[in-house]
N, C-alpha and C positions, 0 to 999 in steps of 0.2 A: 457510678460504677462503669469501668471501661468495657467497651463492646468486645465480644469475641470475634476475631476475624475468621472468615470462612473462605476457603478456596472453592469457588463456585463450580469448577469443572474437575474437582478431585474425584478420582475413580473413573473418569471418562477416558477411554482408550481410543486414540485416533491413529489410523493407519494412513500414513502420508506418502502418496505416490508422486508427489509433485517435484518440480525442478525450477531452477533459476529464481525468479522473484515473486510472481503473483501468488502461487500456491504456498510456497514457504513463508511468505509474509502473513498469509491467513493462518497457517498452522502455528506460527510463532505467537500470534495473538492468543490462540487457544492454549498454548503452552504457558504463556504468561498468566493465564487464568487457572492454571493448575492441571491441565490435561496431560496425560502420558502420551506423548506423540512419538510414534515409531516410524522413523524415516526409512522407507523401502528404497534401496539403491541397487542398481545393477553392478555386476562384477568388473566391468570394464572402466567406466568413467565415473559412475555414481552421479551425483548432482553436478551438472556442468558449472554451477556457481562456485564449486571448489577451485576452479581454475581462473576465476575472474580477479584481476588485480584491483587494488594493491594487495600484496602479500605481506604478512607480518610473521616472521620466523617460519616461512613456508606455508602459512595458512591464509586463505583469502579473507580479508576483512569484510567484504560484502557478505560472504558466507556466514561469518560470525554474527553479523547483524540480524539475520533472519533464521538461524538454525540452532540457537542456544537452548539447552535444556531438553533437547530431543535425544532419542536413542536411535542408532543406526543399525539396520539389518541388511547385510549384503546377501542377495539371493538372485539366482538366474530364473526369472519368471517364465522362460521359454522351456523349462524342463518340467516333466510331470511332478518330480519331487519338490521343486520350487513352488509350483502351483498348489501342491498339497499343504505346504507350510503356510501359504497365504490363507487357504481355506480354514486351517486350524486357528490361525490368528483371528480371522473374521468372525468365527463363532463366539469369540470372547470380546470382540471390539464393539465400540459404540458408534464410531464414525469412520467412514472412508472418504478421503479426499484424493481425487485423481485428476491429472491435468493432461491426459493424452487426447488425441483426436478421436472422434466417435468411432467405435468399433474395436479399438486397440485392446481395451480391457476385456472385451468378450473373447478375443483371440488368445488372451493370456489366462482365460478361465477364471476371471475375477470380475465379471460384470455384475450389475445390481441384482438381476433376477436370480442368478445362481447363488450369490452370497446371501441375499435376503431370504431365500428358501431355507437356508440353514439357520439364519439369524434374523427373524422378522423385525427385531427391534433396531436393526442397523439403519443409521442415517448415512446416506451415500450421496456425496456431492461430486458431480462431474463438472469440473471447472475447466472449460475449454474456451478457445478463442471466439468462436461464433455460435456455440450452442449445439445441441443434438439434432436440430431440425433447421430447415431453410436452405436456400441455394448456396450459402457461404460455408456450410457446416464442415466441409472437408478441406477448406483452404488452410494453408499454414499462415501464421501471422505473429507479429510482435507488437509491442505498444504503439509504435509509430503507425503501423497499418490500421490498428483499431481506431486510433484518433483520426486518421485520414478518412476512413469510411464512415465514422460517426459524425463528421462535420466539424469536429473541434479544430482541426488545422485550418479549415476554410475561414475561420474568424480569428486566427492567431497572429496575423501580420499587423502592419500599421497602415494608416491611410495613405502615407507617402510611399510605402513599399508593400505592395499587395502580396509579395511572396510569403507563403505560409512559413511560420516560425516553429521550430521544434521546441517544445517546452523543456525547461531545464530539469524536470523530473518526469518519470514515466507515470503520468497521471492515470491512465486507464488501468495499468497493471496494479497500482497501489489501491486505487479506489475499488477495484474488483476484489482485492484481498479483504478489505473491510466488508464488502458486500457479501462475500462468501462466508466470512465468520458470522455475520449477522444472520444469514440464511440458516447456517448450521445450528446456531443457538435457538432460532425459532423452531426448527425441526425437533430439537431436543425437548423443547417445551411442549410441542404437539405430542411427542412420544410419552411425556409424563402424563398427558391426559388420556391418550388412546391406547397406550401400550405397544404401539407399532411405530417403526421408523418410516422413512420415505426416501424417494429419489429426488435430488435437487439438480436441475439443469441450469447451471450458472454460466453465463457468457460474458467474457470481458468486453466484447463489442456492445452487448446490451447495456452494460454498466456505463460505457462511454457515451452512448446515445442519451442516457438519462442525465448525464452531466451537462448536456446542452440545453438544460431546462429553460433558461431565459431566452436563448435564440429561438427555440421551438415555440415558446409562448408568443414571441413577436411575429414570427412567420404565420403561425396558425390563426392569430387574431387579425392580422392586417394584410397578409399576403406579401409583405415586404421581406426580402431575403437579407439576413444580416451580412454585412460586409466587414472586412478587417478595418479596425480603427473607427468604425462608425456605429458600433453598438452602444447601448446605454452606458456600459461600464468599461468600454475600451477606447475612449477618446472622443465621443460625441460632444461632450461638454468639458470645458476647461476646469470645472470644479472637481473632476474626477480624472486625474491624469498624473503623469510623471514629468518632473522637470529637472534639468541638469543644473548643478551648482558650479560655483567658481572653480572648484578643485577637481572637476570632472566626475564627481559623484552624482547620485540621483536621489531625489526626494519624492515620496508618494503623497499626493494631496487628494483627500477624500472629503472635501467640505460640502457634504450633501445638504445639511441643514442650512437654511438661509442666514440665520444669525451667525453661524460659524463661518460661512462664506464672507460675510461682511467683515468680521473680525480679522480674518486672514488677509483680506485686501488691505486693511489698515496697517497690519503688521509688516506686509511686504512693501509698503510705500505706494500702493495703487488704490487709494480710497475711491477714485473716480470709477472703479469697476464694480462698486458695491451693488449697483442695480443691474449688473450685466450677467448675473449668474446663469440665467436662462436666455441669453441673447439669441437673436435670430441666427439662423445658419450662416447668413452672409457676414455677420459680425463676430462670430465665434473665433475665427482665425486671428482677428486683431486682438481680442481679449487674451487668447492663448499666447500670442507673441509678446504681448506686454508683460504677462506673468513670467514667461520664459526669460525675458530680459532682466526682470527684477531678481529672479532666483539665481541668475548667473553673477550677481553682484557680491554674493557672499559664499563662503565655503559651507559644506554640509554641517560641520561642527558649529559654525556661527548660527546657522538657521535653527539647529537643534536647541541651542541655548535660548533663542528667542521664543520658540514655540513650546518648549517643555513646560514652563510655568503656566501656559495658557490652557493646557489639557485639550488641545485640538487634535482631530484625527489626521495628523500629518506626521509622517515617519520616514526616516532615512532608509534607503535600500541597503540592507546589510549584506556583507560578504559572508561566506561560510565561516571563515575564521572568526568573524565578529559574533556570529550566532553561537558558536561553541563557547565563547567567553561572555555571552550576554548575561547580565545579572538576573534577568527574569527567567531565562532558561535554567540557570543554576538554582534559583529559588524554587522552581517547579520540579527540580530533580529529573529533567528530561534526558540528560546524558550522563547517567551514573557510571562510575568506574567499577568494574567487577574483576575479580582475580580469576582469570581463565586458566584452568588446569593445563599444564604443559606449555603455557605461553607466559603471559605476564598480565599486569593490570591493563585493561582496555576499556575505553569509553564505549558504551553501547546505547541503544535507544530504549528508553523506559516504556512501559505500557502506557499508551496515550489516553488514559482515563484514570481518575482517582475516585475510589469508592470509600464509603464510610464503614462498610462492613465486609464487603468482598475483598479478599486478599489477592493482590497481584504479585508476580514475581519478576525479578531481573535475573533470569537463569545465567549461569556462568559456564557450564559445561558445553564445549563444542565437540560434537562426536566425530571421531575418525570414521572413515567409510568402513562399515561392517564391524565397528567396535563392539556392539552389543549383541552380535549374532548368537554367540554361544549362550549368553545369559537368557535371551529371548527363547531360544529353542529348548533350553532346559525347563523353562517355565511352561512349555507346551508338552513336556513329558518325554522329550528326546533324551536318550542316554549319551554319555560322552563317546561311546563307541559309534553310535549312529551319527553323531555330529562329525566325528572324525571321518567317517565314511563319506558323508555328504561333501565335506571339504575336499577330499581326495578326488571325488567325481566332478568337482567344479560346480556343484549346485549352490554352494554357499561360500562366502568370503568372511574370514574372521580377522 
């Protein structure tokens, strides 16, 4: 008998005060799980991500990726009437996610204490750069700053070039989006048991520090400070490294298990290296140079044909265009096409987990700024005349 699929966050209302990437990525995950996410946007610019290129028919593709399936409420939170709208929404909401610096929500009359007094079941996630406490709490910051202060950039270069390398993806921002979604789900579970919500102080910098788990383990255990290109998984040993191929492409070699290392050495034509997997530091450079020379003898495609039947942990470094067309990505449905109202079919990111019972969505609707303002206000009991009056006063945008 087929199982009935369930939207795990159905009937959960999320008030989303976030902008750009970290917070919207978090609330997109919640929307994928069935939550009704109401995106609170100011009347001037709204979410800055709306202006981030590339644009498709005048709409930001990055904005599409992390804001589908949400409803947009355009409101001036600096007005008493705008703050009253938020209070009415908060009485019915389950979750608030805000991404301002500490103190801003209090000035807007939407801090946790005030809203939780009206709605004790509210789960309130303050999603900030450095958290609500500590000497950094009032500092501005973006992903690069968080990675810098967390020590991630300090180990991101190579042994030959110690200059820190900027990662190709905003690691701290996206990891904290997952972290915030996890924290919110945990708080909802706590609410199920206790009947009360809670305040979550979530820091992007905190999340970034936890990503340094292996470097921290090494330093705390030995006192040795990890250096670029000299950590266990960034070039210390030739069995875990990147090698350039004849056609200027790159191949990743992660032959950690001894028997796999031996087989790889045979396949690349360097069987004499079979007993050199854990060579002394003085000999590692010679081993790496020998392997580098062997890998430069064939193109990436030629190496892939050699290694594929062997099922070894060796893989080519794919370009983004190759990822989009990768058969495994297609088989997993990671980049589905959705028919976006008002635009056209666009490929988007699917929810990155597959459940046997929980239903996940690939939302298609991309809200215009303030598109759902009238609908949301009417659900709160505002009359058309009142809504028209608020619009004329510049309190709301429709």
